C-alpha positions in Angstrom: 55.3 17.6 193.0 58.6 17.2 194.8 57.0 13.6 196.0 56.8 12.4 192.8 60.0 13.2 191.0 62.5 10.6 190.8 66.3 11.7 192.1 67.6 12.2 188.5 64.4 15.1 187.3 65.6 16.5 190.8 68.8 17.1 190.0 68.0 18.2 186.8 65.6 20.4 187.9 68.3 22.2 190.3 70.6 21.9 186.9 68.1 24.7 184.9 67.4 26.3 188.0 63.4 25.2 188.3 63.9 23.2 191.8 66.4 25.1 194.3 68.5 22.4 196.4 66.8 24.1 199.9 63.5 23.3 198.6 64.5 19.8 197.8 66.4 19.4 201.4 63.6 21.1 203.2 60.8 18.9 201.2 63.2 15.8 202.0 63.7 16.7 205.8 59.6 17.2 206.4 58.7 14.2 205.1 61.3 12.3 207.1 60.2 14.0 210.1 56.4 12.9 209.1 57.5 9.1 207.9 59.8 8.5 209.9 57.8 7.9 213.4 55.8 5.0 211.8 58.8 3.4 209.5 61.5 3.8 211.8 64.6 4.0 209.6 66.7 6.7 210.3 68.9 6.5 213.3 70.2 9.5 212.6 68.9 13.1 210.4 72.1 15.4 210.2 69.2 18.5 209.5 71.8 21.5 210.2 74.3 19.9 207.4 72.1 19.1 205.2 70.3 22.4 204.7 74.3 23.9 205.2 75.4 22.0 202.1 72.1 22.6 200.1 72.7 26.7 200.6 76.0 26.1 199.5 75.0 24.5 196.5 72.7 27.6 195.6 75.7 30.0 195.9 
C-alpha cells in the first residue's frame, strides 16, 4: 500500500491517524536499502535521525 501513496496522501493519512510517521519512515528506509544498491542515488542516509523525528512526530 505505501509504495503507491503520494506524499500528499501519506501526509493526510498521518494527520487522520490511518498511518503512523514511524511506519512511513521504516518503509522508506527499507526501500532505500533495497533500491539504492542498483540506483546509487543516496550518499548519506540519516537512518537514526529519520526514526527519531518520526518518533517525535507521533508524540
